[in-house]
VMD Tcl script that builds the backbone (N, CA, C; Angstrom):
set m [mol new atoms 324]
animate dup $m
set s [atomselect $m all]
$s set {name element resname resid chain x y z} {
  {N N MET 1 A 0.790 -1.143 0.048}
  {CA C MET 1 A 0.029 -0.037 -0.042}
  {C C MET 1 A 0.838 1.248 0.025}
  {N N HIS 2 A 2.114 1.152 0.219}
  {CA C HIS 2 A 2.934 2.345 0.250}
  {C C HIS 2 A 3.997 2.204 -0.814}
  {N N ASP 3 A 4.189 3.257 -1.698}
  {CA C ASP 3 A 5.091 3.155 -2.838}
  {C C ASP 3 A 6.491 3.516 -2.380}
  {N N SER 4 A 6.713 4.355 -1.391}
  {CA C SER 4 A 8.023 4.702 -1.140}
  {C C SER 4 A 8.895 3.634 -0.400}
  {N N GLN 5 A 10.081 3.324 -0.887}
  {CA C GLN 5 A 10.938 2.343 -0.198}
  {C C GLN 5 A 11.866 2.926 0.858}
  {N N ASN 6 A 11.904 4.258 1.077}
  {CA C ASN 6 A 12.858 4.849 1.873}
  {C C ASN 6 A 12.419 5.448 3.156}
  {N N VAL 7 A 11.299 4.878 3.551}
  {CA C VAL 7 A 10.698 5.285 4.825}
  {C C VAL 7 A 10.471 4.206 5.813}
  {N N PRO 8 A 10.690 4.327 7.182}
  {CA C PRO 8 A 10.747 3.157 8.086}
  {C C PRO 8 A 9.266 2.579 8.308}
  {N N TYR 9 A 8.195 3.260 7.840}
  {CA C TYR 9 A 6.853 2.772 8.119}
  {C C TYR 9 A 6.092 2.495 6.711}
  {N N LYS 10 A 5.352 1.425 6.753}
  {CA C LYS 10 A 4.510 1.083 5.694}
  {C C LYS 10 A 3.019 1.148 5.985}
  {N N LEU 11 A 2.254 1.935 5.186}
  {CA C LEU 11 A 0.859 1.997 5.439}
  {C C LEU 11 A 0.170 0.577 5.212}
  {N N LEU 12 A -0.653 0.140 6.203}
  {CA C LEU 12 A -1.164 -1.116 6.056}
  {C C LEU 12 A -2.641 -1.063 5.696}
  {N N GLY 13 A -3.239 0.009 6.156}
  {CA C GLY 13 A -4.564 0.249 5.734}
  {C C GLY 13 A -5.228 1.450 6.442}
  {N N TYR 14 A -6.548 1.723 6.237}
  {CA C TYR 14 A -7.209 2.911 6.904}
  {C C TYR 14 A -8.565 2.615 6.992}
  {N N ILE 15 A -9.141 3.493 7.799}
  {CA C ILE 15 A -10.677 3.511 8.036}
  {C C ILE 15 A -11.157 4.991 7.498}
  {N N GLU 16 A -12.122 4.880 6.758}
  {CA C GLU 16 A -12.631 6.105 6.244}
  {C C GLU 16 A -14.113 6.337 6.763}
  {N N HIS 17 A -14.481 7.557 6.954}
  {CA C HIS 17 A -15.926 7.944 7.378}
  {C C HIS 17 A -16.558 8.738 6.211}
  {N N LEU 18 A -17.743 8.346 5.886}
  {CA C LEU 18 A -18.463 9.038 4.865}
  {C C LEU 18 A -19.793 9.496 5.449}
  {N N GLY 19 A -19.961 10.787 5.544}
  {CA C GLY 19 A -21.166 11.401 6.189}
  {C C GLY 19 A -20.920 12.785 6.711}
  {N N ASP 20 A -22.057 13.261 7.291}
  {CA C ASP 20 A -21.990 14.713 7.636}
  {C C ASP 20 A -21.365 14.811 9.044}
  {N N SER 21 A -21.498 13.771 9.980}
  {CA C SER 21 A -20.955 13.932 11.280}
  {C C SER 21 A -20.456 12.640 11.732}
  {N N MET 22 A -19.603 12.581 12.820}
  {CA C MET 22 A -19.167 11.327 13.386}
  {C C MET 22 A -20.257 10.516 13.905}
  {N N SER 23 A -21.412 11.129 14.350}
  {CA C SER 23 A -22.487 10.271 14.943}
  {C C SER 23 A -23.453 9.806 13.767}
  {N N SER 24 A -23.222 10.141 12.610}
  {CA C SER 24 A -24.050 9.578 11.520}
  {C C SER 24 A -23.220 9.466 10.274}
  {N N GLY 25 A -23.545 8.452 9.431}
  {CA C GLY 25 A -22.835 8.337 8.264}
  {C C GLY 25 A -22.413 6.738 8.159}
  {N N HIS 26 A -21.430 6.577 7.470}
  {CA C HIS 26 A -20.949 5.193 7.164}
  {C C HIS 26 A -19.417 5.012 7.251}
  {N N TYR 27 A -18.911 3.975 7.735}
  {CA C TYR 27 A -17.455 3.630 7.787}
  {C C TYR 27 A -17.050 2.629 6.903}
  {N N THR 28 A -15.961 2.674 6.263}
  {CA C THR 28 A -15.458 1.634 5.434}
  {C C THR 28 A -13.991 1.494 5.772}
  {N N SER 29 A -13.431 0.326 5.481}
  {CA C SER 29 A -11.974 0.094 5.728}
  {C C SER 29 A -11.279 -0.473 4.545}
  {N N THR 30 A -10.050 -0.180 4.322}
  {CA C THR 30 A -9.248 -0.675 3.310}
  {C C THR 30 A -7.938 -1.143 4.007}
  {N N MET 31 A -7.607 -2.529 3.763}
  {CA C MET 31 A -6.513 -3.112 4.497}
  {C C MET 31 A -5.683 -3.999 3.618}
  {N N CYS 32 A -4.396 -4.081 3.752}
  {CA C CYS 32 A -3.575 -5.004 3.140}
  {C C CYS 32 A -3.817 -6.308 3.569}
  {N N GLY 33 A -3.724 -7.331 2.603}
  {CA C GLY 33 A -3.752 -8.723 3.082}
  {C C GLY 33 A -2.650 -9.289 3.770}
  {N N PHE 34 A -2.692 -10.429 4.234}
  {CA C PHE 34 A -1.561 -11.099 5.084}
  {C C PHE 34 A -0.468 -11.225 4.139}
  {N N ASP 35 A -0.569 -11.376 2.879}
  {CA C ASP 35 A 0.558 -11.550 1.978}
  {C C ASP 35 A 1.346 -10.200 1.629}
  {N N GLY 36 A 0.744 -9.089 2.171}
  {CA C GLY 36 A 1.306 -7.754 1.903}
  {C C GLY 36 A 1.191 -7.283 0.537}
  {N N LYS 37 A 0.510 -7.988 -0.396}
  {CA C LYS 37 A 0.368 -7.518 -1.800}
  {C C LYS 37 A -1.076 -7.260 -2.195}
  {N N THR 38 A -1.980 -8.119 -1.729}
  {CA C THR 38 A -3.377 -7.968 -2.020}
  {C C THR 38 A -3.962 -6.849 -1.060}
  {N N VAL 39 A -4.923 -6.124 -1.586}
  {CA C VAL 39 A -5.619 -5.105 -0.844}
  {C C VAL 39 A -7.086 -5.233 -0.885}
  {N N TYR 40 A -7.761 -5.167 0.186}
  {CA C TYR 40 A -9.133 -5.448 0.346}
  {C C TYR 40 A -9.956 -4.128 0.752}
  {N N LYS 41 A -11.164 -3.837 0.262}
  {CA C LYS 41 A -11.915 -2.805 0.775}
  {C C LYS 41 A -13.178 -3.491 1.447}
  {N N PHE 42 A -13.316 -3.212 2.766}
  {CA C PHE 42 A -14.428 -3.781 3.542}
  {C C PHE 42 A -15.570 -2.767 3.679}
  {N N ASP 43 A -16.837 -3.160 3.348}
  {CA C ASP 43 A -17.966 -2.252 3.414}
  {C C ASP 43 A -19.079 -3.082 3.914}
  {N N ASP 44 A -19.492 -2.912 5.150}
  {CA C ASP 44 A -20.504 -3.731 5.845}
  {C C ASP 44 A -20.174 -5.259 5.690}
  {N N ASP 45 A -21.050 -5.964 4.994}
  {CA C ASP 45 A -20.827 -7.481 4.835}
  {C C ASP 45 A -19.951 -7.889 3.584}
  {N N SER 46 A -19.629 -6.890 2.864}
  {CA C SER 46 A -18.810 -7.150 1.635}
  {C C SER 46 A -17.351 -6.911 1.688}
  {N N ARG 47 A -16.580 -7.678 0.920}
  {CA C ARG 47 A -15.153 -7.568 0.839}
  {C C ARG 47 A -14.805 -7.499 -0.736}
  {N N HIS 48 A -13.970 -6.502 -1.162}
  {CA C HIS 48 A -13.663 -6.532 -2.518}
  {C C HIS 48 A -12.187 -6.307 -2.669}
  {N N LEU 49 A -11.537 -6.883 -3.651}
  {CA C LEU 49 A -10.239 -6.691 -4.003}
  {C C LEU 49 A -10.101 -5.339 -4.713}
  {N N VAL 50 A -9.176 -4.558 -4.331}
  {CA C VAL 50 A -8.947 -3.130 -5.006}
  {C C VAL 50 A -7.490 -3.060 -5.429}
  {N N HIS 51 A -7.318 -2.035 -6.455}
  {CA C HIS 51 A -6.031 -1.886 -6.949}
  {C C HIS 51 A -5.482 -0.477 -6.362}
  {N N PHE 52 A -4.182 -0.548 -6.102}
  {CA C PHE 52 A -3.577 0.612 -5.557}
  {C C PHE 52 A -2.563 1.214 -6.505}
  {N N PRO 53 A -2.290 2.465 -6.440}
  {CA C PRO 53 A -2.438 3.304 -5.367}
  {C C PRO 53 A -3.818 3.931 -5.271}
  {N N ILE 54 A -4.544 3.719 -4.135}
  {CA C ILE 54 A -5.796 4.521 -3.800}
  {C C ILE 54 A -5.487 5.155 -2.488}
  {N N LYS 55 A -5.574 6.439 -2.447}
  {CA C LYS 55 A -5.329 7.255 -1.362}
  {C C LYS 55 A -6.674 7.755 -0.652}
  {N N PRO 56 A -6.783 7.572 0.676}
  {CA C PRO 56 A -8.052 7.967 1.216}
  {C C PRO 56 A -8.251 9.519 1.210}
  {N N ILE 57 A -9.495 9.937 0.895}
  {CA C ILE 57 A -9.717 11.370 0.911}
  {C C ILE 57 A -9.650 12.040 2.257}
  {N N GLU 58 A -10.351 11.332 3.209}
  {CA C GLU 58 A -10.265 11.923 4.550}
  {C C GLU 58 A -10.263 10.617 5.532}
  {N N PRO 59 A -8.953 10.146 5.753}
  {CA C PRO 59 A -8.881 9.000 6.589}
  {C C PRO 59 A -9.182 9.204 8.065}
  {N N TYR 60 A -9.839 8.335 8.687}
  {CA C TYR 60 A -10.229 8.450 10.088}
  {C C TYR 60 A -9.133 7.927 11.026}
  {N N ILE 61 A -8.687 6.683 10.624}
  {CA C ILE 61 A -7.675 5.972 11.357}
  {C C ILE 61 A -6.620 5.336 10.325}
  {N N LEU 62 A -5.419 5.525 10.498}
  {CA C LEU 62 A -4.442 4.986 9.689}
  {C C LEU 62 A -3.693 3.832 10.452}
  {N N PHE 63 A -3.353 2.857 9.859}
  {CA C PHE 63 A -2.641 1.734 10.383}
  {C C PHE 63 A -1.341 1.618 9.610}
  {N N TYR 64 A -0.158 1.627 10.442}
  {CA C TYR 64 A 1.211 1.380 9.965}
  {C C TYR 64 A 1.928 0.234 10.541}
  {N N SER 65 A 2.916 -0.326 9.753}
  {CA C SER 65 A 3.765 -1.269 10.393}
  {C C SER 65 A 5.260 -0.717 10.257}
  {N N CYS 66 A 6.067 -1.177 11.079}
  {CA C CYS 66 A 7.483 -0.658 11.035}
  {C C CYS 66 A 8.381 -1.571 10.073}
  {N N ASN 67 A 8.971 -0.992 9.086}
  {CA C ASN 67 A 9.840 -1.684 8.114}
  {C C ASN 67 A 11.129 -1.750 8.831}
  {N N LYS 68 A 11.485 -2.797 9.540}
  {CA C LYS 68 A 12.698 -2.930 10.334}
  {C C LYS 68 A 13.973 -2.754 9.594}
  {N N GLN 69 A 14.092 -3.191 8.418}
  {CA C GLN 69 A 15.327 -3.029 7.571}
  {C C GLN 69 A 15.572 -1.520 7.443}
  {N N LYS 70 A 14.582 -0.618 7.140}
  {CA C LYS 70 A 14.627 0.725 6.992}
  {C C LYS 70 A 14.790 1.534 8.263}
  {N N SER 71 A 14.086 1.154 9.169}
  {CA C SER 71 A 13.979 1.958 10.470}
  {C C SER 71 A 15.255 2.144 11.153}
  {N N SER 72 A 16.169 1.001 11.011}
  {CA C SER 72 A 17.532 1.227 11.735}
  {C C SER 72 A 18.311 2.346 11.038}
  {N N ASN 73 A 18.199 2.534 9.731}
  {CA C ASN 73 A 18.913 3.473 9.055}
  {C C ASN 73 A 18.332 4.865 9.257}
  {N N HIS 74 A 17.052 4.927 9.606}
  {CA C HIS 74 A 16.400 6.334 9.788}
  {C C HIS 74 A 16.172 6.756 11.125}
  {N N LEU 75 A 16.473 6.011 12.137}
  {CA C LEU 75 A 16.131 6.439 13.551}
  {C C LEU 75 A 17.032 7.523 13.860}
  {N N ALA 76 A 18.103 7.720 13.341}
  {CA C ALA 76 A 18.975 8.906 13.689}
  {C C ALA 76 A 18.438 10.166 13.257}
  {N N SER 77 A 17.642 10.116 12.240}
  {CA C SER 77 A 17.085 11.351 11.601}
  {C C SER 77 A 15.509 11.479 11.986}
  {N N LYS 78 A 15.170 12.321 12.874}
  {CA C LYS 78 A 13.694 12.427 13.140}
  {C C LYS 78 A 12.946 12.992 12.016}
  {N N SER 79 A 13.467 13.770 11.089}
  {CA C SER 79 A 12.817 14.308 10.030}
  {C C SER 79 A 12.309 13.264 8.930}
  {N N SER 80 A 13.023 12.152 9.017}
  {CA C SER 80 A 12.528 11.061 8.107}
  {C C SER 80 A 11.346 10.176 8.546}
  {N N ILE 81 A 10.960 10.363 9.794}
  {CA C ILE 81 A 9.870 9.486 10.311}
  {C C ILE 81 A 8.537 10.433 9.980}
  {N N PRO 82 A 7.633 9.587 9.352}
  {CA C PRO 82 A 6.365 10.383 9.075}
  {C C PRO 82 A 5.705 10.959 10.175}
  {N N THR 83 A 5.137 12.164 9.961}
  {CA C THR 83 A 4.460 12.931 10.982}
  {C C THR 83 A 3.039 13.075 10.522}
  {N N PRO 84 A 1.984 13.312 11.572}
  {CA C PRO 84 A 0.655 13.521 11.122}
  {C C PRO 84 A 0.596 14.825 10.262}
  {N N PRO 85 A -0.454 14.855 9.399}
  {CA C PRO 85 A -0.587 15.989 8.634}
  {C C PRO 85 A -1.019 17.356 9.389}
  {N N ALA 86 A -0.721 18.445 8.704}
  {CA C ALA 86 A -1.043 19.681 9.448}
  {C C ALA 86 A -2.520 19.801 9.731}
  {N N LYS 87 A -2.918 20.731 10.596}
  {CA C LYS 87 A -4.288 20.852 10.884}
  {C C LYS 87 A -5.137 21.133 9.582}
  {N N ARG 88 A -6.326 20.556 9.705}
  {CA C ARG 88 A -7.126 20.753 8.457}
  {C C ARG 88 A -8.526 21.249 8.849}
  {N N ARG 89 A -9.291 21.531 8.008}
  {CA C ARG 89 A -10.728 22.027 8.378}
  {C C ARG 89 A -11.556 20.841 8.656}
  {N N ASN 90 A -12.371 20.965 9.776}
  {CA C ASN 90 A -13.329 19.976 10.074}
  {C C ASN 90 A -14.614 20.210 9.330}
  {N N PHE 91 A -15.714 19.458 9.658}
  {CA C PHE 91 A -16.976 19.558 8.958}
  {C C PHE 91 A -17.604 20.977 9.075}
  {N N ASN 92 A -17.283 21.621 10.239}
  {CA C ASN 92 A -17.932 23.030 10.370}
  {C C ASN 92 A -17.107 24.082 9.653}
  {N N GLY 93 A -16.025 23.830 9.113}
  {CA C GLY 93 A -15.099 24.803 8.483}
  {C C GLY 93 A -14.075 25.405 9.453}
  {N N ASN 94 A -14.052 24.925 10.808}
  {CA C ASN 94 A -13.117 25.416 11.739}
  {C C ASN 94 A -11.800 24.471 11.601}
  {N N SER 95 A -10.734 25.147 12.113}
  {CA C SER 95 A -9.489 24.519 12.082}
  {C C SER 95 A -9.478 23.295 13.191}
  {N N SER 96 A -9.209 22.079 12.712}
  {CA C SER 96 A -9.331 21.016 13.647}
  {C C SER 96 A -8.200 20.932 14.679}
  {N N GLY 97 A -8.607 20.690 15.881}
  {CA C GLY 97 A -7.576 20.470 16.896}
  {C C GLY 97 A -7.649 19.054 17.475}
  {N N ASN 98 A -8.220 18.889 18.661}
  {CA C ASN 98 A -8.397 17.601 19.255}
  {C C ASN 98 A -9.908 17.187 19.004}
  {N N ASN 99 A -10.358 17.360 17.811}
  {CA C ASN 99 A -11.827 16.988 17.595}
  {C C ASN 99 A -11.796 15.559 16.866}
  {N N LEU 100 A -12.948 15.020 16.589}
  {CA C LEU 100 A -13.041 13.724 15.948}
  {C C LEU 100 A -12.714 13.824 14.462}
  {N N SER 101 A -12.505 14.938 13.727}
  {CA C SER 101 A -12.245 14.875 12.407}
  {C C SER 101 A -10.757 14.728 12.244}
  {N N SER 102 A -9.895 14.817 13.211}
  {CA C SER 102 A -8.453 14.596 12.999}
  {C C SER 102 A -8.193 13.009 12.922}
  {N N PRO 103 A -7.305 12.502 11.989}
  {CA C PRO 103 A -7.072 11.101 11.915}
  {C C PRO 103 A -6.248 10.662 13.127}
  {N N MET 104 A -6.446 9.298 13.423}
  {CA C MET 104 A -5.660 8.685 14.539}
  {C C MET 104 A -4.679 7.791 13.850}
  {N N TYR 105 A -3.496 7.602 14.336}
  {CA C TYR 105 A -2.436 6.861 13.823}
  {C C TYR 105 A -2.034 5.686 14.711}
  {N N PHE 106 A -1.895 4.430 14.300}
  {CA C PHE 106 A -1.556 3.319 15.011}
  {C C PHE 106 A -0.376 2.685 14.297}
  {N N PHE 107 A 0.676 2.381 15.059}
  {CA C PHE 107 A 1.854 1.781 14.571}
  {C C PHE 107 A 1.963 0.413 15.115}
  {N N ILE 108 A 2.294 -0.672 14.277}
  {CA C ILE 108 A 2.310 -1.974 14.675}
  {C C ILE 108 A 3.687 -2.513 14.562}
}
mol reanalyze $m
mol bondsrecalc $m
mol representation Tube
mol addrep $m
């Protein structure tokens, strides 16, 4: 799911929210298969193979794994470790801080 070979983390998948607010709408997830090559989109009871690169428009949760071969080369440089995106506008047009429109990051 991640094209760049020079970063210590690989994007495994993400959860997206479609709708007007966090209390209403619909959630879908897109995740890498166990083989690391196939990618599936999960939507309620269905599962579909998808082709990448597909980038989420507004991810809610992002899942990463550590690429151990690359991480040892990059740990000395903090600038090479991916950081969360800058603040973005939430559904009301306000700058997002600690609200639910900011994505969460999980590292495995």
